[in-house]
TIVO-2410 file (N, C-alpha, C; in nm, 3 decimals):
# residues 139
REC num residu      c1      c2      c3 atome chaine
REC   1      X   0.084  -0.117   0.000     N      A
REC   1      X   0.000   0.000   0.000    CA      A
REC   1      X   0.089   0.123   0.000     C      A
REC   2      X   0.045   0.232  -0.055     N      A
REC   2      X   0.123   0.355  -0.048    CA      A
REC   2      X   0.140   0.399   0.097     C      A
REC   3      X   0.252   0.463   0.128     N      A
REC   3      X   0.282   0.502   0.266    CA      A
REC   3      X   0.173   0.587   0.328     C      A
REC   4      X   0.108   0.672   0.248     N      A
REC   4      X   0.006   0.762   0.303    CA      A
REC   4      X  -0.131   0.694   0.316     C      A
REC   5      X  -0.147   0.576   0.258     N      A
REC   5      X  -0.276   0.508   0.261    CA      A
REC   5      X  -0.296   0.437   0.394     C      A
REC   6      X  -0.418   0.433   0.443     N      A
REC   6      X  -0.444   0.361   0.568    CA      A
REC   6      X  -0.437   0.210   0.543     C      A
REC   7      X  -0.415   0.131   0.648     N      A
REC   7      X  -0.412  -0.014   0.631    CA      A
REC   7      X  -0.548  -0.064   0.583     C      A
REC   8      X  -0.546  -0.177   0.514     N      A
REC   8      X  -0.670  -0.234   0.459    CA      A
REC   8      X  -0.764  -0.281   0.569     C      A
REC   9      X  -0.710  -0.326   0.678     N      A
REC   9      X  -0.793  -0.372   0.788    CA      A
REC   9      X  -0.724  -0.342   0.919     C      A
REC  10      X  -0.797  -0.355   1.026     N      A
REC  10      X  -0.736  -0.328   1.156    CA      A
REC  10      X  -0.658  -0.450   1.202     C      A
REC  11      X  -0.552  -0.429   1.279     N      A
REC  11      X  -0.474  -0.543   1.327    CA      A
REC  11      X  -0.554  -0.626   1.426     C      A
REC  12      X  -0.516  -0.753   1.444     N      A
REC  12      X  -0.587  -0.835   1.543    CA      A
REC  12      X  -0.571  -0.776   1.682     C      A
REC  13      X  -0.661  -0.811   1.770     N      A
REC  13      X  -0.654  -0.761   1.907    CA      A
REC  13      X  -0.521  -0.800   1.969     C      A
REC  14      X  -0.452  -0.704   2.025     N      A
REC  14      X  -0.323  -0.730   2.088    CA      A
REC  14      X  -0.343  -0.755   2.236     C      A
REC  15      X  -0.278  -0.859   2.285     N      A
REC  15      X  -0.285  -0.892   2.426    CA      A
REC  15      X  -0.151  -0.857   2.489     C      A
REC  16      X  -0.149  -0.800   2.608     N      A
REC  16      X  -0.021  -0.767   2.671    CA      A
REC  16      X   0.058  -0.894   2.704     C      A
REC  17      X   0.190  -0.885   2.695     N      A
REC  17      X   0.278  -0.996   2.728    CA      A
REC  17      X   0.413  -0.939   2.767     C      A
REC  18      X   0.495  -1.017   2.840     N      A
REC  18      X   0.622  -0.963   2.890    CA      A
REC  18      X   0.741  -0.981   2.797     C      A
REC  19      X   0.724  -1.038   2.679     N      A
REC  19      X   0.837  -1.069   2.594    CA      A
REC  19      X   0.874  -0.946   2.511     C      A
REC  20      X   0.981  -0.878   2.554     N      A
REC  20      X   1.023  -0.756   2.486    CA      A
REC  20      X   1.068  -0.788   2.343     C      A
REC  21      X   1.028  -0.702   2.249     N      A
REC  21      X   1.070  -0.719   2.111    CA      A
REC  21      X   0.979  -0.807   2.029     C      A
REC  22      X   0.884  -0.871   2.090     N      A
REC  22      X   0.790  -0.957   2.017    CA      A
REC  22      X   0.653  -0.893   2.017     C      A
REC  23      X   0.579  -0.916   1.911     N      A
REC  23      X   0.439  -0.879   1.910    CA      A
REC  23      X   0.360  -1.006   1.938     C      A
REC  24      X   0.238  -0.995   1.988     N      A
REC  24      X   0.160  -1.116   2.012    CA      A
REC  24      X   0.145  -1.197   1.884     C      A
REC  25      X   0.150  -1.327   1.898     N      A
REC  25      X   0.133  -1.419   1.786    CA      A
REC  25      X   0.237  -1.395   1.675     C      A
REC  26      X   0.358  -1.357   1.715     N      A
REC  26      X   0.466  -1.329   1.620    CA      A
REC  26      X   0.513  -1.457   1.552     C      A
REC  27      X   0.517  -1.454   1.419     N      A
REC  27      X   0.575  -1.563   1.340    CA      A
REC  27      X   0.677  -1.498   1.248     C      A
REC  28      X   0.807  -1.529   1.265     N      A
REC  28      X   0.908  -1.465   1.182    CA      A
REC  28      X   0.889  -1.498   1.034     C      A
REC  29      X   0.925  -1.405   0.948     N      A
REC  29      X   0.907  -1.422   0.803    CA      A
REC  29      X   0.980  -1.546   0.753     C      A
REC  30      X   1.099  -1.573   0.807     N      A
REC  30      X   1.174  -1.689   0.761    CA      A
REC  30      X   1.096  -1.818   0.785     C      A
REC  31      X   1.021  -1.825   0.894     N      A
REC  31      X   0.937  -1.943   0.920    CA      A
REC  31      X   0.810  -1.939   0.835     C      A
REC  32      X   0.754  -1.822   0.821     N      A
REC  32      X   0.633  -1.809   0.741    CA      A
REC  32      X   0.658  -1.848   0.595     C      A
REC  33      X   0.778  -1.820   0.544     N      A
REC  33      X   0.813  -1.853   0.406    CA      A
REC  33      X   0.869  -1.994   0.390     C      A
REC  34      X   0.895  -2.063   0.500     N      A
REC  34      X   0.959  -2.195   0.494    CA      A
REC  34      X   0.863  -2.301   0.440     C      A
REC  35      X   0.918  -2.407   0.381     N      A
REC  35      X   0.831  -2.518   0.338    CA      A
REC  35      X   0.755  -2.576   0.458     C      A
REC  36      X   0.637  -2.628   0.433     N      A
REC  36      X   0.550  -2.676   0.540    CA      A
REC  36      X   0.615  -2.783   0.628     C      A
REC  37      X   0.703  -2.865   0.575     N      A
REC  37      X   0.762  -2.973   0.655    CA      A
REC  37      X   0.856  -2.921   0.765     C      A
REC  38      X   0.893  -2.792   0.762     N      A
REC  38      X   0.980  -2.736   0.865    CA      A
REC  38      X   0.903  -2.690   0.988     C      A
REC  39      X   0.774  -2.684   0.978     N      A
REC  39      X   0.691  -2.631   1.085    CA      A
REC  39      X   0.586  -2.735   1.122     C      A
REC  40      X   0.610  -2.809   1.230     N      A
REC  40      X   0.514  -2.911   1.274    CA      A
REC  40      X   0.399  -2.851   1.354     C      A
REC  41      X   0.432  -2.757   1.442     N      A
REC  41      X   0.329  -2.694   1.523    CA      A
REC  41      X   0.380  -2.563   1.580     C      A
REC  42      X   0.289  -2.477   1.617     N      A
REC  42      X   0.322  -2.354   1.688    CA      A
REC  42      X   0.287  -2.376   1.835     C      A
REC  43      X   0.380  -2.345   1.921     N      A
REC  43      X   0.362  -2.371   2.065    CA      A
REC  43      X   0.339  -2.238   2.136     C      A
REC  44      X   0.221  -2.215   2.192     N      A
REC  44      X   0.200  -2.093   2.270    CA      A
REC  44      X   0.288  -2.095   2.395     C      A
REC  45      X   0.347  -1.983   2.428     N      A
REC  45      X   0.440  -1.974   2.540    CA      A
REC  45      X   0.372  -1.900   2.656     C      A
REC  46      X   0.347  -1.969   2.767     N      A
REC  46      X   0.292  -1.898   2.884    CA      A
REC  46      X   0.398  -1.801   2.940     C      A
REC  47      X   0.358  -1.678   2.964     N      A
REC  47      X   0.452  -1.575   3.011    CA      A
REC  47      X   0.528  -1.619   3.135     C      A
REC  48      X   0.457  -1.674   3.233     N      A
REC  48      X   0.524  -1.715   3.358    CA      A
REC  48      X   0.627  -1.825   3.332     C      A
REC  49      X   0.600  -1.914   3.238     N      A
REC  49      X   0.694  -2.021   3.205    CA      A
REC  49      X   0.818  -1.965   3.136     C      A
REC  50      X   0.799  -1.867   3.049     N      A
REC  50      X   0.912  -1.804   2.981    CA      A
REC  50      X   1.004  -1.735   3.082     C      A
REC  51      X   0.945  -1.664   3.176     N      A
REC  51      X   1.022  -1.594   3.278    CA      A
REC  51      X   1.094  -1.694   3.368     C      A
REC  52      X   1.022  -1.795   3.414     N      A
REC  52      X   1.083  -1.895   3.503    CA      A
REC  52      X   1.197  -1.970   3.433     C      A
REC  53      X   1.180  -2.000   3.305     N      A
REC  53      X   1.284  -2.072   3.232    CA      A
REC  53      X   1.405  -1.983   3.209     C      A
REC  54      X   1.385  -1.854   3.180     N      A
REC  54      X   1.498  -1.761   3.166    CA      A
REC  54      X   1.577  -1.753   3.296     C      A
REC  55      X   1.508  -1.747   3.408     N      A
REC  55      X   1.575  -1.742   3.538    CA      A
REC  55      X   1.649  -1.873   3.566     C      A
REC  56      X   1.587  -1.985   3.533     N      A
REC  56      X   1.652  -2.115   3.554    CA      A
REC  56      X   1.776  -2.131   3.466     C      A
REC  57      X   1.769  -2.084   3.343     N      A
REC  57      X   1.886  -2.091   3.254    CA      A
REC  57      X   2.002  -2.011   3.314     C      A
REC  58      X   1.972  -1.896   3.371     N      A
REC  58      X   2.077  -1.813   3.432    CA      A
REC  58      X   2.132  -1.880   3.558     C      A
REC  59      X   2.044  -1.928   3.644     N      A
REC  59      X   2.087  -1.983   3.772    CA      A
REC  59      X   2.152  -2.120   3.762     C      A
REC  60      X   2.099  -2.206   3.676     N      A
REC  60      X   2.146  -2.345   3.673    CA      A
REC  60      X   2.245  -2.375   3.561     C      A
REC  61      X   2.237  -2.300   3.451     N      A
REC  61      X   2.322  -2.330   3.336    CA      A
REC  61      X   2.421  -2.218   3.304     C      A
REC  62      X   2.407  -2.104   3.371     N      A
REC  62      X   2.496  -1.991   3.344    CA      A
REC  62      X   2.468  -1.925   3.210     C      A
REC  63      X   2.349  -1.945   3.155     N      A
REC  63      X   2.310  -1.885   3.027    CA      A
REC  63      X   2.221  -1.765   3.055     C      A
REC  64      X   2.274  -1.647   3.032     N      A
REC  64      X   2.200  -1.525   3.057    CA      A
REC  64      X   2.126  -1.486   2.930     C      A
REC  65      X   1.996  -1.498   2.933     N      A
REC  65      X   1.913  -1.468   2.817    CA      A
REC  65      X   1.793  -1.387   2.862     C      A
REC  66      X   1.718  -1.337   2.767     N      A
REC  66      X   1.598  -1.262   2.799    CA      A
REC  66      X   1.477  -1.353   2.812     C      A
REC  67      X   1.362  -1.291   2.827     N      A
REC  67      X   1.238  -1.367   2.841    CA      A
REC  67      X   1.210  -1.446   2.713     C      A
REC  68      X   1.243  -1.389   2.597     N      A
REC  68      X   1.219  -1.462   2.472    CA      A
REC  68      X   1.305  -1.588   2.465     C      A
REC  69      X   1.429  -1.579   2.516     N      A
REC  69      X   1.514  -1.699   2.522    CA      A
REC  69      X   1.457  -1.802   2.617     C      A
REC  70      X   1.402  -1.756   2.729     N      A
REC  70      X   1.337  -1.847   2.823    CA      A
REC  70      X   1.217  -1.914   2.759     C      A
REC  71      X   1.139  -1.837   2.683     N      A
REC  71      X   1.024  -1.894   2.613    CA      A
REC  71      X   1.064  -1.995   2.508     C      A
REC  72      X   1.171  -1.966   2.436     N      A
REC  72      X   1.220  -2.058   2.335    CA      A
REC  72      X   1.265  -2.189   2.398     C      A
REC  73      X   1.341  -2.179   2.508     N      A
REC  73      X   1.388  -2.301   2.573    CA      A
REC  73      X   1.272  -2.378   2.634     C      A
REC  74      X   1.176  -2.308   2.691     N      A
REC  74      X   1.058  -2.375   2.748    CA      A
REC  74      X   0.987  -2.457   2.640     C      A
REC  75      X   0.969  -2.396   2.521     N      A
REC  75      X   0.903  -2.467   2.412    CA      A
REC  75      X   0.984  -2.589   2.369     C      A
REC  76      X   1.117  -2.576   2.367     N      A
REC  76      X   1.202  -2.690   2.330    CA      A
REC  76      X   1.190  -2.802   2.433     C      A
REC  77      X   1.187  -2.765   2.562     N      A
REC  77      X   1.174  -2.867   2.667    CA      A
REC  77      X   1.037  -2.935   2.661     C      A
REC  78      X   0.934  -2.858   2.635     N      A
REC  78      X   0.800  -2.916   2.622    CA      A
REC  78      X   0.793  -3.008   2.501     C      A
REC  79      X   0.855  -2.968   2.391     N      A
REC  79      X   0.858  -3.050   2.270    CA      A
REC  79      X   0.932  -3.181   2.297     C      A
REC  80      X   1.041  -3.172   2.372     N      A
REC  80      X   1.122  -3.291   2.403    CA      A
REC  80      X   1.043  -3.395   2.482     C      A
REC  81      X   0.947  -3.351   2.560     N      A
REC  81      X   0.869  -3.444   2.642    CA      A
REC  81      X   0.790  -3.544   2.558     C      A
REC  82      X   0.751  -3.503   2.438     N      A
REC  82      X   0.669  -3.591   2.354    CA      A
REC  82      X   0.739  -3.631   2.224     C      A
REC  83      X   0.863  -3.589   2.207     N      A
REC  83      X   0.936  -3.621   2.084    CA      A
REC  83      X   0.976  -3.768   2.083     C      A
REC  84      X   0.979  -3.829   1.967     N      A
REC  84      X   1.024  -3.968   1.958    CA      A
REC  84      X   1.170  -3.981   2.003     C      A
REC  85      X   1.204  -4.095   2.060     N      A
REC  85      X   1.340  -4.119   2.105    CA      A
REC  85      X   1.437  -4.100   1.988     C      A
REC  86      X   1.548  -4.033   2.016     N      A
REC  86      X   1.648  -4.008   1.912    CA      A
REC  86      X   1.625  -3.879   1.835     C      A
REC  87      X   1.519  -3.806   1.867     N      A
REC  87      X   1.492  -3.680   1.798    CA      A
REC  87      X   1.600  -3.578   1.830     C      A
REC  88      X   1.622  -3.488   1.736     N      A
REC  88      X   1.713  -3.376   1.757    CA      A
REC  88      X   1.628  -3.250   1.762     C      A
REC  89      X   1.643  -3.175   1.870     N      A
REC  89      X   1.566  -3.052   1.889    CA      A
REC  89      X   1.666  -2.937   1.900     C      A
REC  90      X   1.649  -2.837   1.816     N      A
REC  90      X   1.737  -2.721   1.816    CA      A
REC  90      X   1.661  -2.602   1.871     C      A
REC  91      X   1.718  -2.538   1.972     N      A
REC  91      X   1.660  -2.416   2.027    CA      A
REC  91      X   1.769  -2.310   2.025     C      A
REC  92      X   1.749  -2.205   1.950     N      A
REC  92      X   1.847  -2.098   1.941    CA      A
REC  92      X   1.810  -1.986   2.038     C      A
REC  93      X   1.907  -1.947   2.119     N      A
REC  93      X   1.887  -1.840   2.216    CA      A
REC  93      X   1.981  -1.725   2.178     C      A
REC  94      X   1.946  -1.648   2.076     N      A
REC  94      X   2.040  -1.550   2.023    CA      A
REC  94      X   2.053  -1.422   2.105     C      A
REC  95      X   1.971  -1.403   2.204     N      A
REC  95      X   1.974  -1.279   2.281    CA      A
REC  95      X   2.060  -1.298   2.404     C      A
REC  96      X   2.107  -1.190   2.460     N      A
REC  96      X   2.177  -1.194   2.586    CA      A
REC  96      X   2.089  -1.124   2.690     C      A
REC  97      X   2.103  -1.164   2.812     N      A
REC  97      X   2.018  -1.107   2.917    CA      A
REC  97      X   2.073  -0.981   2.978     C      A
REC  98      X   2.189  -0.932   2.932     N      A
REC  98      X   2.249  -0.813   2.993    CA      A
REC  98      X   2.154  -0.695   2.996     C      A
REC  99      X   2.080  -0.677   2.888     N      A
REC  99      X   1.990  -0.561   2.882    CA      A
REC  99      X   1.871  -0.575   2.976     C      A
REC 100      X   1.850  -0.692   3.033     N      A
REC 100      X   1.735  -0.716   3.119    CA      A
REC 100      X   1.771  -0.719   3.268     C      A
REC 101      X   1.898  -0.695   3.301     N      A
REC 101      X   1.940  -0.702   3.441    CA      A
REC 101      X   1.866  -0.602   3.530     C      A
REC 102      X   1.825  -0.489   3.474     N      A
REC 102      X   1.755  -0.389   3.553    CA      A
REC 102      X   1.603  -0.395   3.535     C      A
REC 103      X   1.554  -0.503   3.477     N      A
REC 103      X   1.410  -0.518   3.456    CA      A
REC 103      X   1.352  -0.616   3.558     C      A
REC 104      X   1.222  -0.631   3.561     N      A
REC 104      X   1.162  -0.727   3.655    CA      A
REC 104      X   1.210  -0.871   3.638     C      A
REC 105      X   1.264  -0.906   3.520     N      A
REC 105      X   1.312  -1.043   3.499    CA      A
REC 105      X   1.412  -1.084   3.605     C      A
REC 106      X   1.505  -0.996   3.639     N      A
REC 106      X   1.609  -1.030   3.737    CA      A
REC 106      X   1.598  -0.946   3.864     C      A
REC 107      X   1.481  -0.890   3.891     N      A
REC 107      X   1.463  -0.802   4.006    CA      A
REC 107      X   1.487  -0.873   4.140     C      A
REC 108      X   1.469  -1.004   4.145     N      A
REC 108      X   1.485  -1.076   4.271    CA      A
REC 108      X   1.629  -1.122   4.296     C      A
REC 109      X   1.721  -1.082   4.210     N      A
REC 109      X   1.862  -1.116   4.229    CA      A
REC 109      X   1.934  -0.995   4.287     C      A
REC 110      X   1.999  -1.014   4.399     N      A
REC 110      X   2.071  -0.905   4.464    CA      A
REC 110      X   2.191  -0.863   4.382     C      A
REC 111      X   2.225  -0.734   4.387     N      A
REC 111      X   2.339  -0.682   4.311    CA      A
REC 111      X   2.471  -0.729   4.372     C      A
REC 112      X   2.476  -0.742   4.504     N      A
REC 112      X   2.598  -0.784   4.571    CA      A
REC 112      X   2.599  -0.935   4.594     C      A
REC 113      X   2.719  -0.992   4.594     N      A
REC 113      X   2.733  -1.136   4.616    CA      A
REC 113      X   2.702  -1.173   4.761     C      A
REC 114      X   2.637  -1.288   4.779     N      A
REC 114      X   2.615  -1.339   4.914    CA      A
REC 114      X   2.736  -1.424   4.954     C      A
REC 115      X   2.734  -1.480   5.074     N      A
REC 115      X   2.850  -1.557   5.124    CA      A
REC 115      X   2.883  -1.676   5.035     C      A
REC 116      X   2.782  -1.748   4.990     N      A
REC 116      X   2.805  -1.864   4.903    CA      A
REC 116      X   2.871  -1.822   4.771     C      A
REC 117      X   2.823  -1.711   4.715     N      A
REC 117      X   2.881  -1.662   4.590    CA      A
REC 117      X   3.024  -1.612   4.608     C      A
REC 118      X   3.050  -1.546   4.721     N      A
REC 118      X   3.187  -1.503   4.751    CA      A
REC 118      X   3.281  -1.622   4.765     C      A
REC 119      X   3.233  -1.728   4.827     N      A
REC 119      X   3.313  -1.850   4.840    CA      A
REC 119      X   3.347  -1.908   4.703     C      A
REC 120      X   3.250  -1.910   4.614     N      A
REC 120      X   3.274  -1.959   4.478    CA      A
REC 120      X   3.373  -1.867   4.406     C      A
REC 121      X   3.356  -1.736   4.423     N      A
REC 121      X   3.442  -1.639   4.355    CA      A
REC 121      X   3.588  -1.652   4.397     C      A
REC 122      X   3.612  -1.697   4.519     N      A
REC 122      X   3.750  -1.711   4.568    CA      A
REC 122      X   3.803  -1.854   4.554     C      A
REC 123      X   3.727  -1.942   4.497     N      A
REC 123      X   3.768  -2.083   4.490    CA      A
REC 123      X   3.869  -2.113   4.380     C      A
REC 124      X   3.889  -2.022   4.288     N      A
REC 124      X   3.987  -2.042   4.180    CA      A
REC 124      X   4.103  -1.946   4.203     C      A
REC 125      X   4.217  -1.995   4.249     N      A
REC 125      X   4.329  -1.906   4.285    CA      A
REC 125      X   4.381  -1.821   4.170     C      A
REC 126      X   4.372  -1.869   4.046     N      A
REC 126      X   4.431  -1.797   3.934    CA      A
REC 126      X   4.336  -1.697   3.867     C      A
REC 127      X   4.211  -1.695   3.908     N      A
REC 127      X   4.117  -1.603   3.846    CA      A
REC 127      X   4.011  -1.566   3.948     C      A
REC 128      X   4.019  -1.443   3.999     N      A
REC 128      X   3.924  -1.399   4.100    CA      A
REC 128      X   3.879  -1.257   4.075     C      A
REC 129      X   3.750  -1.235   4.080     N      A
REC 129      X   3.693  -1.102   4.075    CA      A
REC 129      X   3.609  -1.085   4.201     C      A
REC 130      X   3.675  -1.039   4.305     N      A
REC 130      X   3.611  -1.025   4.437    CA      A
REC 130      X   3.592  -0.877   4.464     C      A
REC 131      X   3.472  -0.837   4.501     N      A
REC 131      X   3.446  -0.695   4.527    CA      A
REC 131      X   3.542  -0.639   4.633     C      A
REC 132      X   3.596  -0.519   4.606     N      A
REC 132      X   3.684  -0.453   4.700    CA      A
REC 132      X   3.829  -0.498   4.695     C      A
REC 133      X   3.860  -0.594   4.607     N      A
REC 133      X   3.998  -0.643   4.594    CA      A
REC 133      X   4.044  -0.630   4.450     C      A
REC 134      X   4.175  -0.627   4.432     N      A
REC 134      X   4.230  -0.623   4.297    CA      A
REC 134      X   4.200  -0.756   4.228     C      A
REC 135      X   4.163  -0.752   4.101     N      A
REC 135      X   4.137  -0.877   4.027    CA      A
REC 135      X   4.263  -0.963   4.017     C      A
REC 136      X   4.245  -1.092   4.025     N      A
REC 136      X   4.353  -1.188   4.004    CA      A
REC 136      X   4.326  -1.253   3.868     C      A
REC 137      X   4.416  -1.226   3.774     N      A
REC 137      X   4.399  -1.280   3.639    CA      A
REC 137      X   4.530  -1.342   3.595     C      A
REC 138      X   4.573  -1.446   3.666     N      A
REC 138      X   4.698  -1.514   3.633    CA      A
REC 138      X   4.674  -1.624   3.532     C      A
REC 139      X   4.769  -1.641   3.442     N      A
REC 139      X   4.755  -1.746   3.341    CA      A
REC 139      X   4.799  -1.880   3.395     C      A
***
């Protein structure tokens, strides 16, 4: 349509969701244009599950990702539950969670290390980043 022309129809009703950068019911063009055999099903992502999975990836796997990464991994884990044995499931988490450190996603994580974290930080003699001390970066 010409830039000055109004859209032909109104967009579908938008529902609020916490996944930054996504619109509701987002399907990327690359998937929309893909042959049908590449798309078995679309998996709706519950917001709370996406957030919980993003937090679990950070806490248990050391993978800092955003809510969209948590949603992607949640869908992969759910798919794995019913996939035939020997299936290969690929989940790409291309985002980093750095931009979300000051958002509600990581609001329950304290900025300062607790005693357990300080113990872990000092457990490697050749590499230490301990608050208030000079970094140890020996090869």
